[in-house]
BADREN-19169 format. One record per atom (N, C-alpha, C): atom name; x negated, y, z negated. Coordinates in Angstrom, 2 decimals, always signed. Example, Ala and Ser with C-alpha at 12.3 -4.5 7.8 and 13.67 -1.06 7.14 Angstrom:
2
<'N', <-13.19, -5.69, -7.80>>
<'CA', <-12.30, -4.50, -7.80>>
<'C', <-13.20, -3.30, -7.80>>
<'N', <-12.85, -2.25, -7.08>>
<'CA', <-13.67, -1.06, -7.14>>
<'C', <-12.90, +0.03, -7.87>>
//
This chain:
173
<'N', <-115.19, -73.80, +34.59>>
<'CA', <-115.29, -73.77, +33.16>>
<'C', <-116.30, -74.83, +32.70>>
<'N', <-117.12, -74.40, +31.76>>
<'CA', <-118.11, -75.32, +31.22>>
<'C', <-117.78, -75.55, +29.75>>
<'N', <-117.40, -76.77, +29.43>>
<'CA', <-117.05, -77.10, +28.05>>
<'C', <-117.24, -78.59, +27.85>>
<'N', <-117.20, -78.98, +26.59>>
<'CA', <-117.30, -80.41, +26.28>>
<'C', <-115.91, -81.02, +26.33>>
<'N', <-115.87, -82.25, +26.76>>
<'CA', <-114.59, -82.95, +26.78>>
<'C', <-114.36, -83.57, +25.42>>
<'N', <-113.16, -83.94, +25.15>>
<'CA', <-112.80, -84.59, +23.89>>
<'C', <-113.55, -85.89, +23.71>>
<'N', <-113.74, -86.64, +24.75>>
<'CA', <-114.46, -87.93, +24.69>>
<'C', <-115.91, -87.69, +24.29>>
<'N', <-116.56, -86.67, +24.87>>
<'CA', <-117.95, -86.38, +24.52>>
<'C', <-118.08, -85.99, +23.05>>
<'N', <-117.18, -85.21, +22.55>>
<'CA', <-117.22, -84.81, +21.14>>
<'C', <-117.00, -86.01, +20.23>>
<'N', <-116.08, -86.90, +20.57>>
<'CA', <-115.83, -88.10, +19.77>>
<'C', <-117.04, -89.03, +19.77>>
<'N', <-117.72, -89.17, +20.91>>
<'CA', <-118.91, -90.02, +20.99>>
<'C', <-120.01, -89.46, +20.07>>
<'N', <-120.22, -88.16, +20.12>>
<'CA', <-121.24, -87.54, +19.26>>
<'C', <-120.88, -87.72, +17.79>>
<'N', <-119.64, -87.54, +17.41>>
<'CA', <-119.22, -87.72, +16.02>>
<'C', <-119.39, -89.17, +15.58>>
<'N', <-119.12, -90.12, +16.45>>
<'CA', <-119.31, -91.53, +16.13>>
<'C', <-120.78, -91.84, +15.90>>
<'N', <-121.67, -91.29, +16.72>>
<'CA', <-123.11, -91.50, +16.54>>
<'C', <-123.59, -90.91, +15.21>>
<'N', <-123.11, -89.73, +14.88>>
<'CA', <-123.49, -89.12, +13.61>>
<'C', <-123.01, -89.97, +12.43>>
<'N', <-121.80, -90.50, +12.51>>
<'CA', <-121.26, -91.35, +11.44>>
<'C', <-122.09, -92.63, +11.30>>
<'N', <-122.46, -93.24, +12.41>>
<'CA', <-123.25, -94.48, +12.36>>
<'C', <-124.63, -94.21, +11.77>>
<'N', <-125.28, -93.15, +12.18>>
<'CA', <-126.59, -92.81, +11.63>>
<'C', <-126.51, -92.49, +10.14>>
<'N', <-125.45, -91.84, +9.72>>
<'CA', <-125.26, -91.54, +8.29>>
<'C', <-125.11, -92.82, +7.48>>
<'N', <-124.39, -93.78, +8.00>>
<'CA', <-124.21, -95.05, +7.30>>
<'C', <-125.52, -95.81, +7.15>>
<'N', <-126.43, -95.63, +8.08>>
<'CA', <-127.72, -96.32, +8.03>>
<'C', <-128.68, -95.61, +7.09>>
<'N', <-128.76, -94.29, +7.14>>
<'CA', <-129.80, -93.57, +6.42>>
<'C', <-129.45, -93.18, +4.99>>
<'N', <-128.21, -92.98, +4.65>>
<'CA', <-127.87, -92.56, +3.29>>
<'C', <-128.20, -93.63, +2.25>>
<'N', <-127.86, -94.92, +2.44>>
<'CA', <-128.27, -95.92, +1.45>>
<'C', <-129.79, -96.04, +1.32>>
<'N', <-130.50, -95.93, +2.42>>
<'CA', <-131.96, -96.00, +2.36>>
<'C', <-132.54, -94.83, +1.57>>
<'N', <-131.89, -93.69, +1.63>>
<'CA', <-132.33, -92.52, +0.90>>
<'C', <-132.27, -92.78, -0.61>>
<'N', <-131.20, -93.38, -1.10>>
<'CA', <-131.05, -93.65, -2.53>>
<'C', <-132.08, -94.66, -3.02>>
<'N', <-132.38, -95.68, -2.23>>
<'CA', <-133.39, -96.66, -2.60>>
<'C', <-134.77, -95.99, -2.66>>
<'N', <-135.07, -95.17, -1.67>>
<'CA', <-136.36, -94.46, -1.66>>
<'C', <-136.47, -93.50, -2.83>>
<'N', <-135.38, -92.87, -3.18>>
<'CA', <-135.37, -91.95, -4.31>>
<'C', <-135.70, -92.69, -5.61>>
<'N', <-135.13, -93.87, -5.80>>
<'CA', <-135.42, -94.67, -7.00>>
<'C', <-136.87, -95.16, -7.00>>
<'N', <-137.38, -95.56, -5.83>>
<'CA', <-138.77, -96.00, -5.73>>
<'C', <-139.71, -94.86, -6.12>>
<'N', <-139.43, -93.66, -5.67>>
<'CA', <-140.25, -92.52, -6.04>>
<'C', <-140.15, -92.19, -7.53>>
<'N', <-138.97, -92.36, -8.11>>
<'CA', <-138.81, -92.12, -9.56>>
<'C', <-139.66, -93.10, -10.36>>
<'N', <-139.68, -94.36, -9.94>>
<'CA', <-140.50, -95.38, -10.62>>
<'C', <-141.98, -95.03, -10.47>>
<'N', <-142.39, -94.63, -9.27>>
<'CA', <-143.79, -94.28, -9.03>>
<'C', <-144.20, -93.06, -9.85>>
<'N', <-143.36, -92.04, -9.89>>
<'CA', <-143.67, -90.84, -10.68>>
<'C', <-143.75, -91.18, -12.17>>
<'N', <-142.86, -92.04, -12.66>>
<'CA', <-142.88, -92.43, -14.07>>
<'C', <-144.15, -93.19, -14.41>>
<'N', <-144.57, -94.08, -13.51>>
<'CA', <-145.82, -94.83, -13.73>>
<'C', <-147.02, -93.88, -13.76>>
<'N', <-147.04, -92.92, -12.86>>
<'CA', <-148.13, -91.95, -12.84>>
<'C', <-148.13, -91.07, -14.08>>
<'N', <-146.95, -90.68, -14.55>>
<'CA', <-146.83, -89.85, -15.76>>
<'C', <-147.33, -90.63, -16.98>>
<'N', <-146.93, -91.90, -17.08>>
<'CA', <-147.40, -92.73, -18.19>>
<'C', <-148.92, -92.88, -18.14>>
<'N', <-149.45, -93.10, -16.97>>
<'CA', <-150.90, -93.21, -16.80>>
<'C', <-151.60, -91.91, -17.22>>
<'N', <-151.05, -90.77, -16.83>>
<'CA', <-151.62, -89.49, -17.23>>
<'C', <-151.56, -89.29, -18.74>>
<'N', <-150.47, -89.72, -19.37>>
<'CA', <-150.35, -89.57, -20.82>>
<'C', <-151.34, -90.48, -21.55>>
<'N', <-151.59, -91.66, -21.02>>
<'CA', <-152.61, -92.54, -21.62>>
<'C', <-153.97, -91.86, -21.53>>
<'N', <-154.27, -91.27, -20.40>>
<'CA', <-155.54, -90.56, -20.24>>
<'C', <-155.60, -89.32, -21.13>>
<'N', <-154.47, -88.66, -21.34>>
<'CA', <-154.41, -87.50, -22.23>>
<'C', <-154.76, -87.91, -23.67>>
<'N', <-154.22, -89.03, -24.11>>
<'CA', <-154.52, -89.53, -25.46>>
<'C', <-156.01, -89.89, -25.56>>
<'N', <-156.52, -90.53, -24.52>>
<'CA', <-157.94, -90.89, -24.51>>
<'C', <-158.82, -89.63, -24.56>>
<'N', <-158.43, -88.64, -23.80>>
<'CA', <-159.17, -87.37, -23.78>>
<'C', <-159.15, -86.70, -25.15>>
<'N', <-158.01, -86.77, -25.84>>
<'CA', <-157.92, -86.21, -27.18>>
<'C', <-158.88, -86.87, -28.14>>
<'N', <-159.04, -88.19, -28.00>>
<'CA', <-159.98, -88.90, -28.86>>
<'C', <-161.43, -88.60, -28.46>>
<'N', <-161.70, -88.56, -27.15>>
<'CA', <-163.08, -88.31, -26.69>>
<'C', <-163.55, -86.91, -27.06>>
<'N', <-162.65, -85.94, -27.03>>
<'CA', <-163.05, -84.57, -27.37>>
<'C', <-162.98, -84.32, -28.87>>
<'N', <-162.67, -85.36, -29.64>>
<'CA', <-162.62, -85.29, -31.10>>
<'C', <-161.68, -84.20, -31.58>>
<'N', <-160.47, -84.18, -31.03>>
<'CA', <-159.44, -83.24, -31.46>>
<'C', <-158.99, -83.66, -32.85>>
<'N', <-159.14, -82.74, -33.80>>
<'CA', <-158.74, -83.03, -35.18>>
<'C', <-157.25, -82.77, -35.34>>
<'N', <-156.53, -83.76, -35.85>>
<'CA', <-155.09, -83.64, -36.04>>
<'C', <-154.77, -83.78, -37.52>>
<'N', <-154.00, -82.84, -38.05>>
<'CA', <-153.60, -82.92, -39.45>>
<'C', <-152.57, -84.03, -39.61>>
<'N', <-152.54, -84.60, -40.80>>
<'CA', <-151.65, -85.72, -41.08>>
<'C', <-150.53, -85.30, -42.02>>
<'N', <-149.35, -85.95, -41.89>>
<'CA', <-148.20, -85.54, -42.70>>
<'C', <-148.27, -85.93, -44.16>>
<'N', <-149.08, -86.93, -44.51>>
<'CA', <-149.15, -87.37, -45.90>>
<'C', <-149.92, -86.35, -46.75>>
<'N', <-149.43, -86.02, -47.94>>
<'CA', <-150.13, -85.07, -48.80>>
<'C', <-151.51, -85.61, -49.17>>
<'N', <-152.52, -84.76, -49.03>>
<'CA', <-153.88, -85.14, -49.39>>
<'C', <-154.59, -86.01, -48.37>>
<'N', <-153.95, -86.32, -47.26>>
<'CA', <-154.58, -87.17, -46.24>>
<'C', <-155.59, -86.37, -45.44>>
<'N', <-156.67, -87.03, -45.08>>
<'CA', <-157.69, -86.39, -44.25>>
<'C', <-157.21, -86.29, -42.81>>
<'N', <-157.66, -85.28, -42.08>>
<'CA', <-157.31, -85.20, -40.66>>
<'C', <-157.88, -86.41, -39.91>>
<'N', <-157.26, -86.75, -38.81>>
<'CA', <-157.71, -87.90, -38.04>>
<'C', <-158.14, -87.48, -36.65>>
<'N', <-158.99, -88.31, -36.07>>
<'CA', <-159.44, -88.10, -34.70>>
<'C', <-158.93, -89.21, -33.79>>
<'N', <-158.28, -90.20, -34.37>>
<'CA', <-157.74, -91.31, -33.58>>
<'C', <-156.41, -90.90, -32.98>>
<'N', <-156.26, -91.15, -31.69>>
<'CA', <-155.03, -90.83, -30.98>>
<'C', <-154.55, -92.06, -30.24>>
<'N', <-153.22, -92.18, -30.12>>
<'CA', <-152.69, -93.38, -29.47>>
<'C', <-151.37, -93.14, -28.76>>
<'N', <-150.92, -94.20, -28.12>>
<'CA', <-149.64, -94.20, -27.42>>
<'C', <-148.92, -95.48, -27.83>>
<'N', <-147.62, -95.37, -28.06>>
<'CA', <-146.83, -96.51, -28.53>>
<'C', <-145.62, -96.71, -27.63>>
<'N', <-145.43, -97.97, -27.21>>
<'CA', <-144.25, -98.35, -26.42>>
<'C', <-143.60, -99.53, -27.13>>
<'N', <-142.30, -99.45, -27.33>>
<'CA', <-141.58, -100.50, -28.05>>
<'C', <-140.25, -100.75, -27.36>>
<'N', <-140.11, -101.94, -26.73>>
<'CA', <-138.87, -102.22, -26.00>>
<'C', <-137.71, -102.56, -26.93>>
<'N', <-137.99, -102.83, -28.19>>
<'CA', <-136.90, -103.05, -29.15>>
<'C', <-136.27, -101.73, -29.58>>
<'N', <-137.05, -100.66, -29.59>>
<'CA', <-136.56, -99.36, -30.00>>
<'C', <-135.96, -98.59, -28.84>>
<'N', <-136.72, -98.52, -27.73>>
<'CA', <-136.26, -97.76, -26.56>>
<'C', <-136.98, -98.24, -25.32>>
<'N', <-136.22, -98.49, -24.25>>
<'CA', <-136.83, -98.94, -23.00>>
<'C', <-137.14, -97.78, -22.07>>
<'N', <-136.75, -96.56, -22.45>>
<'CA', <-136.99, -95.43, -21.55>>
<'C', <-137.81, -94.30, -22.20>>
<'N', <-138.47, -94.59, -23.32>>
<'CA', <-139.28, -93.59, -24.01>>
<'C', <-140.57, -94.21, -24.53>>
<'N', <-141.54, -93.35, -24.76>>
<'CA', <-142.77, -93.76, -25.42>>
<'C', <-143.29, -92.59, -26.26>>
<'N', <-144.20, -92.88, -27.17>>
<'CA', <-144.65, -91.91, -28.16>>
<'C', <-146.16, -91.73, -28.09>>
<'N', <-146.60, -90.47, -28.11>>
<'CA', <-148.00, -90.13, -28.27>>
<'C', <-148.17, -89.72, -29.73>>
<'N', <-149.21, -90.24, -30.39>>
<'CA', <-149.34, -90.01, -31.82>>
<'C', <-150.79, -89.92, -32.26>>
<'N', <-150.98, -89.39, -33.48>>
<'CA', <-152.27, -89.40, -34.15>>
<'C', <-152.19, -90.48, -35.23>>
<'N', <-153.14, -91.39, -35.24>>
<'CA', <-153.14, -92.54, -36.14>>
<'C', <-153.72, -92.13, -37.49>>
<'N', <-152.89, -91.57, -38.35>>
<'CA', <-153.35, -91.00, -39.62>>
<'C', <-153.82, -92.04, -40.63>>
<'N', <-153.13, -93.15, -40.71>>
<'CA', <-153.56, -94.17, -41.68>>
<'C', <-154.56, -95.15, -41.06>>
<'N', <-154.93, -94.91, -39.80>>
<'CA', <-155.98, -95.64, -39.09>>
<'C', <-155.78, -97.15, -39.11>>
<'N', <-154.52, -97.58, -38.92>>
<'CA', <-154.24, -99.01, -38.86>>
<'C', <-154.08, -99.51, -37.42>>
<'N', <-154.26, -98.62, -36.45>>
<'CA', <-154.21, -99.02, -35.05>>
<'C', <-152.82, -99.15, -34.48>>
<'N', <-151.81, -98.58, -35.16>>
<'CA', <-150.45, -98.64, -34.64>>
<'C', <-149.65, -97.45, -35.13>>
<'N', <-148.55, -97.17, -34.40>>
<'CA', <-147.66, -96.10, -34.80>>
<'C', <-146.66, -96.66, -35.80>>
<'N', <-146.59, -96.03, -36.98>>
<'CA', <-145.67, -96.49, -38.01>>
<'C', <-144.38, -95.68, -37.97>>
<'N', <-144.47, -94.43, -38.34>>
<'CA', <-143.35, -93.50, -38.26>>
<'C', <-143.89, -92.10, -38.51>>
<'N', <-143.00, -91.12, -38.43>>
<'CA', <-143.43, -89.72, -38.56>>
<'C', <-143.90, -89.36, -39.96>>
<'N', <-143.54, -90.14, -40.97>>
<'CA', <-143.99, -89.81, -42.32>>
<'C', <-145.40, -90.30, -42.57>>
<'N', <-145.88, -91.28, -41.80>>
<'CA', <-147.23, -91.82, -41.97>>
<'C', <-148.17, -91.27, -40.89>>
<'N', <-147.77, -91.37, -39.64>>
<'CA', <-148.58, -90.91, -38.51>>
<'C', <-147.98, -89.64, -37.93>>
<'N', <-148.83, -88.81, -37.32>>
<'CA', <-148.38, -87.55, -36.73>>
<'C', <-147.85, -87.81, -35.33>>
<'N', <-146.58, -87.49, -35.11>>
<'CA', <-145.98, -87.56, -33.79>>
<'C', <-146.47, -86.38, -32.98>>
<'N', <-147.19, -86.64, -31.90>>
<'CA', <-147.67, -85.55, -31.05>>
<'C', <-146.60, -85.19, -30.03>>
<'N', <-146.04, -86.22, -29.39>>
<'CA', <-145.06, -85.95, -28.34>>
<'C', <-144.28, -87.23, -28.06>>
<'N', <-142.99, -87.09, -27.82>>
<'CA', <-142.17, -88.21, -27.37>>
<'C', <-141.79, -87.94, -25.92>>
<'N', <-142.10, -88.87, -25.05>>
<'CA', <-141.86, -88.70, -23.62>>
<'C', <-140.80, -89.69, -23.14>>
<'N', <-140.03, -89.26, -22.15>>
<'CA', <-139.02, -90.12, -21.53>>
<'C', <-139.37, -90.35, -20.08>>
<'N', <-139.01, -91.53, -19.59>>
<'CA', <-139.15, -91.80, -18.17>>
<'C', <-138.08, -91.04, -17.42>>
<'N', <-138.24, -90.96, -16.10>>
<'CA', <-137.22, -90.32, -15.29>>
<'C', <-135.92, -91.10, -15.40>>
<'N', <-134.82, -90.45, -15.10>>
<'CA', <-133.50, -91.08, -15.16>>
<'C', <-133.48, -92.31, -14.25>>
<'N', <-132.99, -93.41, -14.79>>
<'CA', <-132.89, -94.63, -14.00>>
<'C', <-134.12, -95.50, -14.03>>
<'N', <-135.12, -95.17, -14.87>>
<'CA', <-136.35, -95.95, -14.96>>
<'C', <-136.48, -96.50, -16.38>>
<'N', <-136.91, -97.76, -16.50>>
<'CA', <-137.02, -98.39, -17.81>>
<'C', <-138.23, -99.32, -17.88>>
<'N', <-138.68, -99.59, -19.11>>
<'CA', <-139.69, -100.61, -19.34>>
<'C', <-138.95, -101.95, -19.36>>
<'N', <-139.44, -102.93, -18.61>>
<'CA', <-138.78, -104.22, -18.67>>
<'C', <-139.69, -105.33, -19.19>>
<'N', <-140.99, -105.05, -19.31>>
<'CA', <-141.87, -106.07, -19.89>>
<'C', <-143.11, -105.41, -20.46>>
<'N', <-143.51, -105.88, -21.64>>
<'CA', <-144.75, -105.46, -22.27>>
<'C', <-145.54, -106.70, -22.63>>
<'N', <-146.84, -106.64, -22.48>>
<'CA', <-147.69, -107.75, -22.88>>
<'C', <-148.92, -107.15, -23.56>>
<'N', <-149.16, -107.33, -24.83>>
<'CA', <-148.39, -108.15, -25.76>>
<'C', <-147.03, -107.53, -26.06>>
<'N', <-146.07, -108.39, -26.31>>
<'CA', <-144.68, -107.97, -26.46>>
<'C', <-144.26, -108.10, -27.92>>
<'N', <-143.26, -107.41, -28.37>>
<'CA', <-142.40, -106.42, -27.74>>
<'C', <-142.88, -104.99, -27.93>>
<'N', <-144.04, -104.81, -28.61>>
<'CA', <-144.52, -103.46, -28.89>>
<'C', <-146.01, -103.38, -28.56>>
<'N', <-146.38, -102.29, -27.90>>
<'CA', <-147.80, -102.04, -27.61>>
<'C', <-148.18, -100.72, -28.26>>
<'N', <-149.27, -100.77, -29.02>>
<'CA', <-149.90, -99.57, -29.56>>
<'C', <-151.32, -99.55, -29.04>>
<'N', <-151.66, -98.53, -28.27>>
<'CA', <-153.01, -98.37, -27.74>>
<'C', <-153.61, -97.17, -28.45>>
<'N', <-154.69, -97.40, -29.19>>
<'CA', <-155.30, -96.34, -30.00>>
<'C', <-156.75, -96.15, -29.55>>
<'N', <-157.12, -94.88, -29.37>>
<'CA', <-158.47, -94.52, -28.97>>
<'C', <-159.16, -93.83, -30.15>>
<'N', <-160.39, -94.30, -30.44>>
<'CA', <-161.16, -93.76, -31.55>>
<'C', <-162.44, -93.14, -31.00>>
<'N', <-162.75, -91.89, -31.37>>
<'CA', <-163.95, -91.25, -30.84>>
<'C', <-165.21, -91.92, -31.41>>
<'N', <-166.35, -91.69, -30.81>>
<'CA', <-166.62, -90.78, -29.70>>
<'C', <-166.63, -91.45, -28.33>>
<'N', <-166.67, -92.76, -28.24>>
<'CA', <-166.89, -93.43, -26.95>>
<'C', <-165.75, -93.36, -25.96>>
<'N', <-164.56, -93.51, -26.12>>
<'CA', <-163.81, -93.91, -27.31>>
<'C', <-163.70, -95.44, -27.41>>
<'N', <-163.55, -95.88, -28.63>>
<'CA', <-163.28, -97.30, -28.88>>
<'C', <-161.77, -97.48, -28.75>>
<'N', <-161.35, -98.46, -27.98>>
<'CA', <-159.92, -98.68, -27.75>>
<'C', <-159.48, -99.90, -28.53>>
<'N', <-158.30, -99.79, -29.14>>
<'CA', <-157.74, -100.97, -29.81>>
<'C', <-156.32, -101.19, -29.30>>
<'N', <-156.09, -102.41, -28.87>>
<'CA', <-154.77, -102.86, -28.46>>
<'C', <-154.45, -104.04, -29.36>>
<'N', <-153.39, -103.94, -30.12>>
<'CA', <-153.07, -104.99, -31.08>>
<'C', <-152.96, -106.36, -30.42>>
<'N', <-153.70, -107.33, -30.93>>
<'CA', <-153.64, -108.75, -30.54>>
<'C', <-154.03, -109.01, -29.08>>
<'N', <-154.80, -108.11, -28.46>>
<'CA', <-155.14, -108.34, -27.06>>
<'C', <-156.29, -107.43, -26.64>>
<'N', <-156.93, -107.79, -25.51>>
<'CA', <-157.94, -106.93, -24.91>>
<'C', <-157.35, -106.09, -23.79>>
<'N', <-156.19, -106.51, -23.30>>
<'CA', <-155.55, -105.84, -22.17>>
<'C', <-154.08, -105.63, -22.48>>
<'N', <-153.57, -104.46, -22.08>>
<'CA', <-152.14, -104.17, -22.21>>
<'C', <-151.54, -104.14, -20.81>>
<'N', <-150.39, -104.77, -20.65>>
<'CA', <-149.67, -104.76, -19.38>>
<'C', <-148.30, -104.17, -19.63>>
<'N', <-147.99, -103.11, -18.89>>
<'CA', <-146.71, -102.42, -19.01>>
<'C', <-146.02, -102.48, -17.66>>
<'N', <-144.83, -103.04, -17.62>>
<'CA', <-144.08, -103.12, -16.37>>
<'C', <-142.84, -102.26, -16.47>>
<'N', <-142.67, -101.36, -15.50>>
<'CA', <-141.49, -100.52, -15.46>>
<'C', <-140.75, -100.77, -14.15>>
<'N', <-139.45, -100.48, -14.17>>
<'CA', <-138.63, -100.72, -12.98>>
<'C', <-137.46, -99.75, -12.94>>
<'N', <-136.81, -99.76, -11.79>>
<'CA', <-135.58, -99.01, -11.62>>
<'C', <-134.45, -99.79, -12.29>>
<'N', <-133.56, -99.12, -12.98>>
<'CA', <-132.43, -99.79, -13.60>>
<'C', <-131.42, -100.28, -12.56>>
<'N', <-131.39, -99.63, -11.41>>
<'CA', <-130.42, -99.98, -10.38>>
<'C', <-130.96, -100.95, -9.34>>
<'N', <-132.26, -100.87, -9.07>>
<'CA', <-132.89, -101.73, -8.06>>
<'C', <-134.05, -102.46, -8.73>>
<'N', <-133.79, -103.66, -9.24>>
<'CA', <-134.78, -104.37, -10.04>>
<'C', <-136.06, -104.72, -9.28>>
<'N', <-136.01, -104.69, -7.96>>
<'CA', <-137.22, -105.02, -7.20>>
<'C', <-138.14, -103.80, -7.03>>
<'N', <-137.72, -102.65, -7.48>>
<'CA', <-138.55, -101.44, -7.43>>
<'C', <-139.31, -101.34, -8.75>>
<'N', <-140.54, -101.84, -8.77>>
<'CA', <-141.31, -101.95, -10.01>>
<'C', <-142.71, -101.37, -9.85>>
<'N', <-143.34, -101.09, -10.98>>
<'CA', <-144.74, -100.73, -11.06>>
<'C', <-145.31, -101.38, -12.30>>
<'N', <-146.56, -101.81, -12.21>>
<'CA', <-147.25, -102.43, -13.32>>
<'C', <-148.48, -101.60, -13.67>>
<'N', <-148.61, -101.28, -14.95>>
<'CA', <-149.80, -100.59, -15.44>>
<'C', <-150.60, -101.57, -16.27>>
<'N', <-151.89, -101.67, -15.98>>
<'CA', <-152.78, -102.55, -16.72>>
<'C', <-153.85, -101.67, -17.37>>
<'N', <-153.96, -101.76, -18.69>>
<'CA', <-154.94, -100.99, -19.44>>
<'C', <-155.93, -101.98, -20.02>>
<'N', <-157.21, -101.87, -19.64>>
<'CA', <-158.19, -102.84, -20.12>>
<'C', <-158.88, -102.35, -21.39>>
<'N', <-159.84, -103.14, -21.87>>
<'CA', <-160.48, -102.87, -23.16>>
<'C', <-161.35, -101.61, -23.18>>
<'N', <-161.67, -101.04, -22.02>>
<'CA', <-162.43, -99.79, -22.00>>
<'C', <-161.54, -98.59, -21.69>>
<'N', <-160.23, -98.82, -21.57>>
<'CA', <-159.29, -97.73, -21.37>>
<'C', <-158.99, -97.41, -19.92>>
<'N', <-159.49, -98.21, -18.99>>
<'CA', <-159.21, -97.99, -17.58>>
<'C', <-157.76, -98.35, -17.30>>
<'N', <-157.04, -97.44, -16.64>>
<'CA', <-155.63, -97.64, -16.33>>
<'C', <-155.50, -97.93, -14.84>>
<'N', <-154.92, -99.07, -14.51>>
<'CA', <-154.70, -99.46, -13.12>>
<'C', <-153.20, -99.52, -12.87>>
<'N', <-152.72, -98.77, -11.88>>
<'CA', <-151.30, -98.76, -11.54>>
<'C', <-151.11, -99.55, -10.26>>
<'N', <-150.35, -100.64, -10.34>>
<'CA', <-150.05, -101.47, -9.16>>
<'C', <-148.65, -101.21, -8.69>>
//
């Protein structure tokens, strides 16, 4: 008769249990690291989308009665309002910042992946990056460079930093 003995089956089950204990926690950490990386890439793409809207001179209607359409487009991040969302907008009153939906046109509100948050902005606590055609001219309130740091809510050492300079170049570290 050819069969496995009880001892051989128990040894194999013990090895499977030990390997599971090693690899399952690492899987969750890797999953969070990928979520942070995807969120950083999505934010970078949205910044480029806003810049592209300004460079292509996309005309956006404004919510205020009698207001002229605008070509300025921007992105707003505010850690006092929300650490897991940001806003793409048209700067209707051309003050270089997002005010609210009654003054500026909300283009899109985006959320980070589950478990990802903004933990630091520089300048803080709110960053408004506005692009004005045709070059585009970039304005960041009170600074030449914007620094956005995002992290995993569960694993604080899983972070990404986005640096946006005065010409609109986005660097993801």
